[in-house]
N, C-alpha and C positions, 0 to 999 in steps of 0.2 A: 801180687796182682789179684784183683777181684776175679770171681769165676767168669768164664767166658759166657756162660748162660746169662748172668746178670748184665754183663757188658752188652751182649747182643739184644737183650730185652729192652734196655734203656735206649740203645742206639735206634732201634726200630720205631721208637716213639718220638724221637727228636724231630723238631719242626722243619729244619732246613740243613743245608750243607755246612753253614757256619757252625751250627751246634755240633755237628758230627766232627768237624775239624778241631773244635775246642776239646771235645771228649778225647780224641786221639792224642792231642798235645798233652792233656792233663795226665793221661795214662803213660805216654811215652817217656815223659821226664822222670817218672818214678823208677824206671829201669836204669837210670844213669847212676850207678852206685858210686862213681867217683865224683859226683856232684853234691857237695855238702848242703846246697840250698834247694835240693830237688823237692823236698816236701813243701817248702814255701812256694816254689814256682807252681807246683801241682795244685796247691790250695788256691792260688790266685786264678789259675785256669778254671778250676771247678766253680769258683765264686762267679766268674764272668759267665760261664756256661749256664749256671742256674739263673742268674739275673736275666740273661738273654732269653732263656726259655720262658720265664714268667712274663717278661715284657711282650713276648710274641703271642702267647696264648691269652694274655690279659692286658691289652693296651689301656693306657691311662683313661682315655675318653670313655671307653666302654665300661670299665669298672666304675668310674665316677658317675655314670648315668644310671646305675642300679639304685633301686629304692632303698636297699639295705646298706648302701655305702655311707660311712661316716668318716669325715676327714680327721685324720690323726694330726693334732696340732704340732707334733714334733717332726712331721714328715711332709714333704711337698709331693702331692699326688698320693696314689695308693701305696700301702705298705706291701712288703713281700707276702705276708700272710693273706692280705686282702686279694692280692692277685691269685694266690693259690685257691682261695675260696671262690673267686669268680670262675676259675677254670672248672671247678666242681659243680657250681650251681647257676652260673650265668645270672640272669635277672629274675630268677624265681624268688618269690616273696617268702618271708619268714612264715607267714600264715599257711602257704601252700606246703612248705616243707613239714611243718608241724601237723597239719590237719590231714593231708593226703598222702604224704610220703612216710610219715611217722618218724621224722628226724627232727630233733631239737637243734636249731641253728647253733646254739652255744656248744653243743656236743661236737658238731663238725669243726668248729673253731678249736676246741680243746684237742681234738684228735690230730690236727695238723701242727699244733704248737710245739710239742716236744721234739719232733723230728727236725723242725726248722731251728729250734734253739740249739740243738746239738750241732747241726750243720753250720750255723753261724759261728759257734765256738771253734769248730774245727777248721773253718776256712779263713779265719783271721789269726794267722800264726804270729805270735809274739814270743819274746824270750821265755816267758813263763809258761807258754803253751807249745813250745817247740817240740817236734817229734825227736825223741832220743834214740829209739830203737826201730829195727825193721818191722817188728810187730806193731808198733804204733803207726807207722806209715801205712802198713797193710790195712789196719783197722780204719784209718782215716779214709782211704780210698773206698773201702767197702761201705762206710757210713755215708759218704757223699753220694755214691751211686744208689744206695738203698733209699735215701731220702727222695731222690728223683723217681725211683720206681714206685715208692709209696704214693707219691703225688699222682702218678699216672694210674695206679690201681684204684685210688680213691675216686678219680674222675670216672673211671669205668663203672665202679660200684654205684656211684651216685646216678649216673645215667641209666643203669639197669633198674634201680629202684624207682626212679621217676617214670620210666617206661612201663613198669608193672602197675604203678599207681594210675597211669593214664589209660590202661587197657580198655576200661569200659567206655571212656570218652572216645577212644580211637575206634572202637566198634561202632559207636554211634555215627562217627564221621564217615566211616566206610558205608554204613547202611544208607545214610543220607545221599552219598555219592551215587550209589547204585539206583536209588529212587529218582534222583534229580538229573542224573547225567545219562546220555546215551553212551553205552559202552561199546566201542567199535568192534571188539572181538566177538561179542555176543550178537551184535547187529549183523555181522557177516554170516553167521551160521543159522540165524533165524530172524525173520523180519519182525516177529513178535515174541516177546519173552517177558517173564516176570521173575524177579529175584526174591529169594526168601531169607533164610537164616544166614547171618554172617558170623563166622567164627574166626577169632584172632589167634594165630599160632605164635608169632615171634615179633613182638614190638621192639623197636630200636630207636634210640635218639641219635640222629645224624649230626645235628649241631644244636648248640644251646648258647646264645649270647645275651647281651643286655636287653635286646628287643624281642627276639622271637625264638621259638623252639621248633625245630624241624624234625619230623618223625617219619620213619619208614616201617612198615609192617607187612607181614604176609599172613595169609589165611585162606579159608575156603568159603565159597558162597553157594548156597542152594539155588538152582535155577530151573524154572519150568519153561521149556522151549515149545512153541506152538507152531504146528504146520497145518496146511489145508485152509479151507474157507472158514468163515465164522460159524457156519451152521454144521459143518462136518469136521471141526478142528480135531487134530490129534495132538496130545500133549506128551512130551518126553521130560521126565524129571532126572536131573543130574546135579552134580556138584563139581565146581572147578576151582583150582587154586588161583589166587590173585595176589598182586603186589600193589601196595598203595603208599603214596607219599602225601603228607599234609603238614600244615604248620599252624601255629597259634601264637598270640602274644605271650611273652614270657611272664607277664604279670597276671594273665588269665589263661594258663596253659591248657585248660579243658575246652576253651572256646575256639575250636578248629575252624579255619577259614574255608568255606565250601569252594570259593573261587580259586583257592590254592591247593585243592585236593585233586590228585590224579590217580586213576585206577587202571591197571592192566590185568586182563584175565587170560589165563593160559587154557585155551580150548583145544590143544593138540590131541588130547585123549578122544575128543568127539570126532575129530577129522580122521583119526586112525580107525 
């Protein structure tokens, strides 16, 4: 059996209960040593699991709506590789990946290829590819789970690189929000205030689909709080942590929507 750590890691990323049941079934049948067809049955379960995961995270209509999608003449709808690519990049354009993220789209395609080719070979058991030994069965199960783990890790890596590439634009979106919006938390502690430098600490991609990219990030904002009258005003300078969510079109991911930007500021240190 694959390591429990690998099993738990994959299970935690599966999208629904059906996926988890398929995983349990694929692994359980491997323990039936008196079942001569256990490898075939496990392979079938893994194949269905992977197909379901990809169809869930990359629905046909969403993948086919992306500007980078090209219909394979031998397949109806997206290929399995195209679904995996969509899960990693959503509707981000080739130009954005190359110019801002520093990834050549063809490199991303190539990186996913070998894992899925091996998985395809292993999950279509035929007389000439039948597992003959316990070692081969163990290797198959490890390979199938590792391919899914690789997909999930690639998704995480891509989102992290995109978030880093967008940091400057995110900082601009937060600055614009502080300038153009009344921040309720700051308004509560001071009737008049001015915001200064905005620093981004931890950008994160919450979701990325064919149409939009949703980002969340934390940071700190410098604030000048004003008390007293206009002629005898007293100023207090401080900085506060904030939490911000915003979104942009996937095809222009640096054009964040001011109307869809929300900011929450933690002023508990001031109250204390």
